[in-house]
N, C-alpha and C positions, 0 to 999 in steps of 0.2 A: 289193426291200426295202432292198439295202447301200448304194444312193445316198440313204436318206431322211437328212435334215441332224435334229444333235439341237437339239432346244431346246427352250433353256432359263426358267426363272421370267424376268419380267419387272425390271428395266426393260431394254431393249434397247439401250443405249448405248454404244458401244464407247469405251473411254478409254485413254491410255497407263498410268496409275494403276495398280497392282495394287490390290486390297481390303486388302491387309498393310498397303503403305505408306498409302492414306487412313487405315486405324487408326491406323498410327503417329505420322501428322501431325494425329488428333485428342487422343491421347495427349499432343504434346508442347504442343496448345496449351492443355489442361488443366494443365499443369504450375503456370504461375503461380497459379492460382485455388486449385490443392492443397497449394503450397507457402505461400502466404498461410493459407490453412485451419488448416494445422500449425502453423504461428507461433504465428498468432490463438489456438487451440483447445488449443494444447498437443499433448504423447504421446499422449493419448487419441485424438486426430483421427487418426493416424497407422492405430492399430490397428484404428479403424474402417474406415479406407481398405484396409487390408490381408487386414481380415476378407471386406470384399465382392468386391474382386479375387479373392482365392483361391479362393473360393467359388462363384464365377463361372464361374474357371478350369477348377475338379474340375469340376465337374455337367457343364460341357461335354466334359471330357474324356471322362471314363465314360458322355455320352450318346454320346460317339462311338465307345467301344468296343464298344457295343449295337448301332451303326448300323451299325459295320466301316466310318463315316467319320467322321475326323477332321479337324476344322475348329479346333482351339483356334491353330493357328499363323498363322490371317489377323486374330488379335490382338482382333477382335470383342469376345470374353468381356470380353479385360481392358477394353475399352472402356465396354464393360455393368456389367461392378462399381465400375470407378471412376468414372463417373456416378451410379452409383448412392448411392456412400458420400457424392457430395459434396452430395444431395439428403437427407442425414440429420443428425440434431441429432447434436451430439458426445456425448451423455448415452446415447444408445440402446444398449442390450444387446447384446453382439455376437452372442451365439443369432440375437435378432430379427434382425439386422443380415445374417447369414450367411443366414435363412432368405429375406430380403428376394432376396439373390441366386439363390438357388437356385429360386423361385420365376419371378421374371428370364428366365433362361435354359433353364429345365424346362418350364415354362407358357407363358408368352409366345412364348418364341424354339424351341427346338428341337418339342414336340410339330407347330407348326404350320410345320414344316421347314425349321425352321432360318435361317438368315440368308438376306434375301431373301425371307422368305417369311412372318414375322410381321407379324400387323396394325394393331400398335400398338409403339410404341418400348417396349424390352423393361425400358428401367431406372425408367421411368415409371411400368411397370406394376407393376414389384418395389415402385417405392412408396407408392404407392396401394393396393395390396393391404395397405403394411403399415399407411398411415392407418386405413383400414378395418376392420385386423384389432387393431390397438394404439394407439387414436388417443392416449390420454395420452404414453404414450413417446415419441409423434411430432410433441408439442408441445410436450415438453418439453427449453426450446433454453437453461437453466444448466449454468453451466462454473463450473470454479475456485471455489465454492459461491457466483456470482453470481447470481442468477435472476430473471426479467423478462422482458418482454413483449416481441418482436419490434418495431422499427421499425412495420413496416404494423402493429400492432396496436394501437400508441400512437396513430397516425395517424386508424385509425379510430373509438380513443374520443375523438377530440377533441384529443388533446395532441400537441406540438409535438415533432420531432425534427431532430437535429441533420444538414444533408444531407449537410458533409464527412466525418464520422463513417461515413456508411450509403457515401460515394464510396471513402473510402480501404479501409474494412470494418471500423472498430472498433465493430460493434455485433454483436449476437444473431441467430442464424440458422442454419440448415443450414452444415455447415463448406463447402462448397464457393459459397455465396452472397453472401456478405457485401459481397466486396469488387469492385465497379463496374470498379475501375483492372484487376486481375488478369483480370475474365473480359475486358474490352474487349482487354488486351493480347495473350488467347489467339486473341479473334475475329480480330485483324488477323492475328495468323499464318495463319488459315482463311483467311483472303482475299484474303491474298500468293502462297498457293500454290495458290491457284485450289481450294481443299479444296471451298468452299461460295463462294455468291453474294448480291446484296441484296436479294434478289428477297423471299425471306421473312420472316428478321428484318426488314429494312427497313421492309415493311406492314407487322408484325407491331408494331414498335415507334411507326410514324407510328399507326397507327390506333387503339394503346391510348392514344396521349397526345391524340390529338382527343377519343377519347369521355371522356378524363378533365376533358378541360375543359368540355365539354356537360354530363355529369351527375357529376363527380366531385364537386361541390357548392361548387369552391372558384374555379370560373370559370376563367379562362386564368390562375390562380395562377402564376408558371413556379418558385417554389419546391416547392408541393405537387406540380406536374408531375414536378419533377427526382426529388423525392423516392416518389414512386411509381415511377418507371423505374427509379431503383436499388435500391428496398427487393424483399424476394421473391424468386424465380428468376425475375423476367421475362428479365433478360439473359443468367442463366446458359440457361435453357429457349428462349428465340428462338435463341441462336447455337449452340449445340450439341445441341438438342434436335428444334428444330423443324425443324431445316433435315438429319435424319435421309434418307439417301437412299432408303431402304425405304418410310418412312411418310408422305410430304412427296408432293405430286403431281409427274411428269416433267413435266407440260404450262406452259409460261411462263406462261399465261394463268390457269393454276391454280395453280400458285407465288403469285401475286399476291392473287389470289381468297382461297387459303388462310389466309398471312398477314395480311389484312383479317379475317379469320374470327376467327381466333384474340386478335388483340388486343380487338375487338368482345367477343367472348367471357371471356377476363380481363377486363374494365372489369367486365361485367356478376355474373363471381363476384365481386370484389372490392367492387365497391359497393351490390349490391343483394342479395349472399347475405350468409349469416351468418357466414363466413370472411374474414381479411384476405386471403388467398393466392386461386389459382385457377389458373395458369397449369399446373400438372399435368394439372387435369383437363380445361382447355380444350383442350391438346393430343392429348390423351387421342379427346378427343371430334372433334376434327380429324380424326387420325388415320382413323378410320372413317368419316368422308365423304368422304374422298380416293378413293375410288374413284367417287364419285359427282360428285366436283368434277373429273374427270379425263372421263367421259362427257362430262361437256357443255364440256368446252373443247378435246378433243380436232382437232388442224388439220386444216381438209380437204387431200384428198390432191392434189397436184398433177393437172391435169387432167379432176378428177372434174365430173361434172354428173350436175342430178337428173332423173329423171325424169321426163317430161312426163306427165300427170294426163290 
């Protein structure tokens, strides 16, 4: 019995990067979007982000005391809180933001075994929980006494939008989704340090762009496709949440299929659903299907031969 090996949860892939280092790099990569969100929406955006991060860390700390296994130093709770905050409107009441973080950490992550065991992205789980519980607060994008629809909502209503404003970030939306440039700068950091690959986000963006051209109602209109890509949380979701190690497929083929599935599903939600968005729901549904995707994309072991019938 003393020679039995300790088998931990999947994925069983060795890397020189520690969990803490990976999470730290994700935090660094999110700083451009975070900084722009605070600049664009003002000091209240900082309050929302601090609320979600502190609530996430405190919840994980208290659960760690209960389990006698402290995991706060791995920084995953900070990443969850920061991602959730970036996916919230600046006008959301702070107690709702805190509740979203508590749900994300306690229900989605800790109850299912902690980091590596959660069945969906915790930050998106917290966001969807808030959307279902407080839909009015989660769709109120007013700031500095300015109210109005997001660019995607205006597109869905047949109105025109300023693509340059969407790329730079001079629009309404959640704290972290408005500036495509800031998100792409962070994505480049993750790619350069090898934290993520382009398999999932690349196929996500390409498949969504193709779906938009075929079913978006505007054909191969480059301006409309660019607006759809830059608007909403698609870029933030593609690079920072769909690439989550725990809730995306491990297999290479599975990652390509997963990315294509997310692009198609996001398109279905945006163009055939009642709302203008769909990234959060698409990624969560994709998370739930990851075990099935991995089942049919696992590689054949070297030297394996099927039994003769």
